[in-house]
C-alpha positions as CSV (number, residue, x, y, z in Angstrom):
1,M,108.6,104.9,95.9
2,H,110.7,103.1,92.4
3,L,111.0,104.6,89.0
4,F,112.2,102.7,86.2
5,I,113.8,105.1,82.8
6,Q,115.2,102.5,80.2
7,Q,117.6,100.6,82.3
8,T,117.9,103.0,85.7
9,T,116.5,102.5,88.4
10,F,115.6,105.4,90.9
11,H,115.2,104.9,94.1
12,V,113.2,107.4,96.0
13,A,113.5,107.8,100.0
14,E,112.7,110.5,102.7
15,D,115.3,111.8,105.1
16,R,114.0,109.3,108.1
17,Q,115.0,106.3,106.2
18,S,119.0,106.7,107.8
19,N,119.3,103.2,107.2
20,L,120.5,104.3,103.7
21,M,123.7,106.0,105.1
22,V,125.7,102.6,105.7
23,P,129.7,102.9,104.8
24,G,130.3,101.5,101.4
25,R,126.8,101.4,100.2
26,F,127.1,103.5,97.4
27,D,129.9,104.2,94.9
28,L,129.3,107.3,95.1
29,V,127.7,110.5,97.5
30,L,127.2,113.6,96.3
31,R,124.8,116.5,97.9
32,S,123.4,119.2,96.1
33,P,124.5,121.7,94.3
34,F,125.6,118.9,92.2
35,P,128.8,119.8,90.2
36,S,127.9,120.5,86.4
37,S,129.3,117.8,84.3
38,Y,128.3,114.9,87.4
39,L,125.4,113.3,84.5
40,S,128.3,112.0,82.6
41,G,130.2,110.5,85.6
42,L,127.9,108.6,87.5
43,P,128.8,105.1,88.4
44,R,126.4,102.1,88.6
45,N,124.8,102.6,91.9
46,S,124.7,106.4,93.5
47,L,123.2,108.8,95.9
48,L,122.2,111.9,95.4
49,I,121.1,114.2,98.5
50,H,118.4,117.0,98.5
51,P,118.6,117.7,94.6
52,E,117.1,121.2,93.4
53,P,114.5,121.4,91.0
54,E,116.3,122.3,88.0
55,E,119.0,119.5,89.2
56,F,115.6,116.7,89.1
57,D,114.9,118.1,85.3
58,A,118.4,117.5,84.5
59,L,118.4,114.4,85.9
60,F,115.5,112.8,84.3
61,N,116.1,114.7,81.0
62,H,119.5,112.2,81.2
63,A,117.5,109.3,81.5
64,F,114.9,109.9,79.1
65,T,117.1,110.6,76.6
66,R,120.0,108.2,76.5
67,V,119.9,105.0,75.4
68,S,123.2,103.9,77.1
69,W,123.8,105.3,80.7
70,A,126.2,104.2,82.9
71,P,124.0,104.3,86.4
72,Q,121.6,101.5,86.9
73,H,120.9,102.2,90.3
74,I,120.5,105.5,91.7
75,T,118.9,106.7,95.2
76,L,117.5,110.2,95.3
77,L,117.0,111.3,99.5
78,V,114.7,114.2,99.4
79,P,112.9,115.4,102.7
80,N,109.2,115.0,101.0
81,K,108.0,112.3,98.5
82,R,105.2,114.1,98.2
83,K,106.9,117.3,96.4
84,V,108.5,114.5,94.4
85,R,105.3,113.0,93.1
86,K,104.0,116.7,92.3
87,Y,107.3,117.7,90.1
88,M,107.2,113.7,87.8
89,K,103.4,115.9,86.6
90,H,105.1,119.1,85.6
91,M,109.0,118.5,84.8
92,G,110.3,121.8,83.9
93,T,107.0,124.1,82.3
94,R,106.4,120.4,80.8
95,K,103.0,118.9,81.8
96,I,103.9,114.8,81.8
97,Q,100.7,112.5,81.1
98,I,100.7,109.5,83.9
99,T,98.7,106.3,83.2
100,S,97.5,104.2,85.4
101,A,97.4,100.2,85.2
102,G,97.1,97.1,87.0
103,G,99.4,93.7,86.7
104,G,100.1,90.5,88.5
105,L,102.4,87.9,89.6
106,V,100.1,84.8,89.6
107,E,102.0,82.2,92.1
108,K,101.1,78.3,92.6
109,K,103.0,76.7,95.4
110,D,106.7,77.9,94.6
111,E,106.1,78.6,91.0
112,W,105.6,81.9,89.0
113,L,104.0,83.0,85.7
114,L,105.9,84.7,83.3
115,I,104.8,85.6,79.5
116,H,106.8,86.4,76.8
117,R,106.7,89.8,75.2
118,L,108.5,91.0,71.8
119,G,111.4,88.9,73.0
120,K,111.4,89.7,76.6
121,W,110.5,87.8,79.7
122,D,107.6,90.0,81.6
123,L,104.6,90.0,83.9
124,P,100.9,90.3,82.9
125,K,100.1,94.0,82.6
126,G,97.4,96.9,81.1
127,K,95.8,100.2,81.3
128,R,93.3,100.5,83.3
129,H,90.3,101.4,81.8
130,S,87.7,104.5,82.5
131,K,85.8,104.4,85.9
132,E,87.8,101.3,86.2
133,G,88.7,99.9,89.8
134,I,93.0,98.9,89.5
135,R,92.1,95.4,91.2
136,A,89.9,94.8,88.3
137,C,91.8,96.1,85.9
138,A,94.7,94.0,86.9
139,K,92.3,91.2,86.8
140,R,91.1,91.7,83.5
141,E,95.1,92.4,82.1
142,V,96.1,89.3,83.7
143,E,92.9,86.5,82.9
144,E,93.1,88.2,79.4
145,E,96.8,88.3,78.2
146,C,97.2,84.4,80.4
147,G,93.7,83.0,79.2
148,L,93.0,82.1,82.8
149,S,91.1,82.7,85.5
150,V,92.4,84.2,88.8
151,G,91.8,85.5,92.1
152,V,93.7,88.4,93.3
153,H,94.7,89.1,96.8
154,E,97.6,91.6,98.6
155,K,99.1,94.4,96.7
156,I,103.0,93.5,96.5
157,A,103.9,97.0,94.8
158,T,103.5,100.1,93.0
159,T,106.1,101.0,90.0
160,Y,106.5,104.5,88.1
161,H,107.8,103.7,84.2
162,G,108.9,106.6,82.9
163,Y,109.2,106.5,78.7
164,I,108.9,108.8,75.5
165,S,105.4,108.5,73.9
166,G,104.5,108.3,70.3
167,G,104.7,112.3,70.1
168,G,107.7,112.2,71.4
169,R,106.7,113.8,75.0
170,Y,108.1,112.3,78.2
171,A,105.1,110.1,79.8
172,W,105.1,107.8,83.3
173,K,103.1,104.5,84.0
174,K,101.8,104.2,87.1
175,T,101.5,100.3,87.3
176,T,100.1,98.7,90.8
177,W,100.8,94.9,91.1
178,F,99.2,92.1,92.9
179,L,99.7,89.1,94.2
180,M,97.4,86.5,92.4
181,S,96.5,82.7,92.4
182,S,95.3,80.3,89.7
183,Q,91.9,79.5,89.9
184,D,91.4,77.7,86.3
185,E,93.9,76.9,83.6
186,E,92.1,74.9,81.4
187,H,91.9,77.7,78.5
188,M,95.3,79.1,79.2
189,K,97.0,80.5,76.5
190,P,99.1,83.5,74.9
191,Q,96.9,86.3,74.0
192,I,98.9,86.7,70.7
193,E,97.1,89.7,69.3
194,E,98.9,91.8,71.8
195,G,102.8,90.4,71.2
196,I,102.6,87.6,73.7
197,D,103.9,84.3,71.9
198,Q,104.0,82.7,75.3
199,V,102.8,81.7,78.8
200,S,104.7,79.7,81.6
201,W,105.6,78.4,84.8
202,F,108.6,78.4,86.6
203,S,109.9,77.8,89.4
204,R,110.7,81.3,91.7
205,D,114.8,80.9,91.0
206,E,114.3,80.1,87.7
207,A,112.0,83.3,86.8
208,I,114.4,85.7,88.7
209,R,117.2,84.3,86.3
210,R,114.8,84.8,83.3
211,I,113.9,88.2,84.0
212,E,117.3,89.6,84.8
213,E,118.6,88.1,82.0
214,K,116.3,88.9,79.1
215,G,113.3,91.1,81.4
216,Y,112.9,94.8,82.6
217,P,114.2,96.1,86.3
218,S,110.8,97.0,86.9
219,I,109.7,93.6,86.7
220,R,112.6,92.2,88.8
221,H,111.9,94.7,92.1
222,V,108.4,92.8,91.7
223,L,109.8,90.0,91.8
224,F,112.0,90.9,94.7
225,K,109.2,92.6,96.7
226,R,107.0,89.3,96.7
227,L,109.8,87.0,97.3
228,F,110.4,89.0,100.7
229,Q,107.0,89.7,101.3
230,G,107.0,86.0,101.6
231,I,109.5,85.0,104.0
232,G,107.9,84.4,107.3
């Protein structure tokens, strides 16, 4: 399970994933209970083992509220992911809103379709309507934002994006990503009213470069999931 808050990626893994414990893989490894001042000194790539609920609370509070924070990747090793999902809905005494969204990576031979929105390269996605299936949501959002007709194929990944809502409350957007194929590009154009000013095909390498330079960590995760999914 991958969570994204600002520029920090959280990888939640269970104890049975012993392949994580490779010497030299992490800049820092800490086992709960953590030192009181550890958050301010976390390096770019850290492993935190068995955090307690109050330590989750402090960690996510720090990630949500710090504009500039050094860590880019934090792995959380836990006995059971289900407890983390439950905690995400109730951080401490706060009930957290989780909205559902669908998105797509449209692929044509060795090219991927990117959109440019509000100064960032991105993939088309959007919130699910009431009683709408997640695959139908993803297809609708891609077709609306890019102006083309697509076919929906296998699921690539699920991401959780943490943000602070307009009311100042913490919130999560759970996005399910699907691989898609272009079926009709005759009317392809950006959905200007959604802040999109460009819809373009790029080679896989160029798409990754643009996302890494001016995109989001969650989108980079989706691209690499597809890249390795397509090997073999």
